[in-house]
N, C-alpha and C positions, 0 to 999 in steps of 0.2 A: 555549525549547525545545532542546531536548539531545538526543543521541544517547548510546548505551551505550559505544562501541569508540572511542578518543582514540587522534589520530596527531596527527605534529606538520604544521603548519597551513603555505601559503604564509606566507614571510616579512613584518612589514607594510609592510616599507620598499621590497615589491617591489608592494604596490598600497596606494598612502599616500587612492587614494581612499575607502580602508574609514574611516583616521580625518576625514577630512573629512565622509565621509558622517553619522557618528556626532554628532561636534564640532556637524553642521548642525542635528543631532537636540536639541543640548542635554545629551546623555550624557556627555562627554568625550572620550575615547581610550583603547584598552584599554591594559594595562598589558605591556609589555615586558616577555617572559622569562616572562610570566602565562597564555600565549597557550596557547591547544589547538583542536583542528576534529575533525571527527568523518567515519570513511570514509565515502564515497560519488563520487555522479558531479556532482557538485556543492561548488565551493569553501566552505569556513566557515571560521568564527573563534570565538570562543569563550571569554568571560573575565570577569571585574571590570574596567569603566571607572575612569577618575583619579577619579572622582565619586563610587568607591562602587558602580555600576550592577549588577547580572550581567547580560549579554548575550550574546544568538543573533546571530551574522551569516552568512549567505548568499546566494551568486550565482547567480541562479537562471538556467538554464542554457535554449541553444536559439538560435536564429532572432531580429532581431531585435524583427519584429512579433510572434511568439509568446512574445515575453521582454513584449514590451507587456502581453498577454492576461494574463500569467501574475503578473506585479506588480498589475496591475488587480484580477485575481482575488481575491489574497492577501490586498490591503486592505480589499478588500471583506468575504470571510469575515473579516477583525480586525473589522471596526469592527460587524460582526455578533454575535458569538459574544464578544465582549469583555463580560467579564462576568454572559454568562448563565447562566442559573440550574440547568442542566440540565447545558450542555454545555462538558467544562474544559476551555479552552484558555492557551498561555502568550498573555502581552497582546502584541503588535504593537506595536510601537512605530515605524515609520513604512519605506521605500520609496524606489524610486529608480529609476522606468525607465531614466534615461540610461548608469547608474552598474548595473543590471539587483540592488541590492542591498538585503535588505529585513534590516528587525534583530525581533527578539522578544525579552520575556523571557528569560532561561535558569534553565531547571529544573534547580538545582544536588542532584545525585547522585543523578538519575533516575533509572529503570533502565525500558528499556523492555520491553513487553508480550510480545517474539521473546526477549531477553533471558531474562526469568523464566521462558517454558516452563510446562513441566508445575508449577512453583509459584505458576501464578495462581492466582487463588483463584474460587469459583463466584462469590464478590460481582463480584470485578471483569470477568469476563465476563457476567453478567449487564447491571453496568454497561454495559459497551461495546455491547449491543443498545441500552439505554435511551439510547445517546443518541448511537448511529446512528438508531434511530429516530424521535428528537425531531429530529434535522437535520432526515429525511427529510418532515415535515410542516412545517418554515419557509418560511416566503416566502423566496425567491431573489436576495439583492441585484441592483440592476442590471447591474452591471460581469459578474454570472453568467447572469444573465436574459437577458440582449440577446449573450451566446456561441453562432453558432451552429456554431460549429468541430466537430465531429468527437471523440471521445472516440479517445483514443491508441493505444488498447489494444481490443482484439483492432486487431493491428497491418496491417489486411485485405490490404495494397495489399504488403506485403513474406511476406503467405504466396504469394505465387507466384517473386517473387526478390525478392533485395532490392538493394540501388544499388550500385554499385562503390564508394561513402565509407561504407558501412555496412560493406563487404566485408570494406575495408583497414583498419576500426580494429576490424573483430570482433577477440576472441582464438580458440583453436585449438576449445574446447569450446562458444562462442558459434556457430559455425562449424556445428559437430557439430547442436548445437538446429534450429539452421536447415534441416541437412537432411535432419533428424528428420521435418520437418514436410512440406516438397519435397518428400518423394516419399511421404508418405502423403496422395493426392486424399479418401480418405473424410473426415480427419477436419479440413483443408482447410472443403471440401465444409460440414463439421460446425460448424466456425466462420464461415460466412458466412453462415447459416442461422442459429445465435444471435444473428447481432448484429443480423438483418435482427428477431427474434424482439425483441428488446428495444424495437425502436420501438414494439412494439403494445401496450406494457403502460401504465401512469400513470405521469410524468412529473416528476419531484419534484428536490429539490437534495439531491446526492451529494458525497461526497469526494470521487471522482472515480479515490484511489489508494492505494487502503486493502489494510496492509497489518497484521501485531500489529506492526511499529516502530515504527507511525505512532501509536501508543498509548501513552503514555511514564504509569507510576506514579511518582508524585513527595506525599508527605504520604501517603500511605497513598489518593490518592485516584489515577483514571484520567485523562489527558489525551489528547485528540487531534489531533496535528497537520501539518504540511505539506498545506496548502491551495491548490498552484497550478492539481490539476488538478480544481478544483471545476463543476465542471457541476448543467446543468439534463440529467437524464439515467431509464432505472431504475434504479429500488431493488436491481435484481438483479443490476446489477452491483457495488455495497458487501457486501451481505447473501453474495452467493459468494464475494465475493474471502476474507469473512471464515471462511468453513464451507473454503475450497481452500487457505488456511494449515494450518488444522490438520490437511488432509487429508496434505497434503505434510508435513509433521511426520512421522507416519504412516508414510508411506514412509518416512520413511528412518531410523528405528527399525527398522526389518527387520535381519534377518542378513544380510549378505553371502554365496555362495554360496565365498568368500573359507575362511569359518569352515566350512567343512567338513559344510556340511550342503544337503539336499535342497534342492531346487522347490519343495517340497511346504512342506516346514517353513517355509521363506523366506516363503512368500506367508501361511500361519499366525502366522508371528511381527509380520507387518502386521499383519495383520487383530485379533491382543491387544492391539498397541501401538493399534492406530486406537478400538481400545473406551473405551481407559484417554482418550480427548484427547475423542470426541464430549460428554462431560456438559461440557466447556465451547463448545460449537456450543450445543447442547440451552440453558443459561443464556443465550446469546448472544439465540437463538432469543427466549426466554422473556420478555428484555426486550423486547425488538424489538418484538414483538407488542401487550404492554401499553400501549410510549411510543408505537404507532402504530397502533391496533385497527384503522384504513381499512385495513391491509395484509390482512386477512381474508379481503376482497372482490375481492382479486385472486390468484383461485384458478391463473393460471399462475406465481405467484412462487413460489413455491420450487420447480421444474420450472426457470424461468429461471435461479434462482441455482444451482439446482446443474449449471448446465449451465456458468455463468462458472464457478464452482468448477472446475470442469474445465478449462476453459483455461487457471485459474491455473496448474493445476500447468505447463503450458507456459511461462506467465511465469515460476514460480519457478526452472524448468531453465532460462533467457534468463541468468536473474539472476544466477545459482550460477556458470555458468560466465564472468561477467567476467574479464578476466584471467586465464583457467588456460587451460592447453592442450587438456586431452582435460575430457569428461565423467565421474563415477567412474558407476559400473553402479547404483547406487540412484538414481541423478540417471537416468537409461534407464529404471529403470524407475516411477520418477514420469512419466515423461511417459507412459507405458503405461497408469499409473489416470487420467490424466489424459482417456488415447482412451477407455478404455472409461466412461467419464461423458459424455463431449462427446455419442457416439452414442447414448444414450439417458439425458439429463436424469432425467426424470420417475420412472427403475426407480431411481433414487439419495437421494431427497427423505430419506424417512424414513434409510438407511444413514447420513447426513450426520447429521439429528437436526435437520432441518426440513422433517421430514412433515406435521405436525400446525401446523395454522395453526387450529382450534379457536378 
């Protein structure tokens, strides 16, 4: 497994457990001076081992009990999906709950769908839908089926107030994002209703943390990665996250008022931008329904998915603010669009490209 933005990793001499972990798996050790990492909240190491095997190692974050569940989910999903005929994943090589380390085959020179953006083909967007629809039809492995922990998103308790620990760790931009939510009772109530609504739909095996950067293109095939939040939950969570990714991109493609244009022109630019991106959602939705015909019988799936697309806008704004002092005007605009969708999700299914489930 890999990601597009390489950075300097935590030096291996400071984390001897990484070498011990890989050696225990019979993979050798990473070659010194040839190791990279990928930007994210978790430490990672990527490279070729002393016995010539490309590997990606990640330390799963969180409190001890949660880490155990995450590592178990990752291992179970690795066993389930290894060499699956439809769902492409990097091979899972092993995990260790004690050190919180997991290892996968490194997809060398892969590019994420997020990085490709508008260069993602209709074929690959449809493949994303086929793979996700297939996933939603699989029998969950025991560690996932038996895990009754609530999905971490939306963070319902934090919608009222964040903890002191979260406050102290948050950047200025993240605090701005939380302030937007905490000062808008209508939208926090809508998110709460959405979470309850999601419990009424059919429960399926979901990815649980779907974003465009969780899809990697390698050898002209799309691979789905990062299974630590896999859960039995509402399919609308994954479908809405995919649609929300493109909606967020549409908003970020708007011109800003700094460009000397009027508010109407800003909105029109954003609408035109999203029109060029909606075919990716439509291709995804076509593939999804082909792979999971049972979704056609869930008549509220598209509306619930639209709601989660609205929430996804806030999720992306929170993520964008990581380690930044301020939100940009376009990120604030994304929160505004997310608000509109959350307050009336059924009205946006056609706009989002998921309105027709025949």
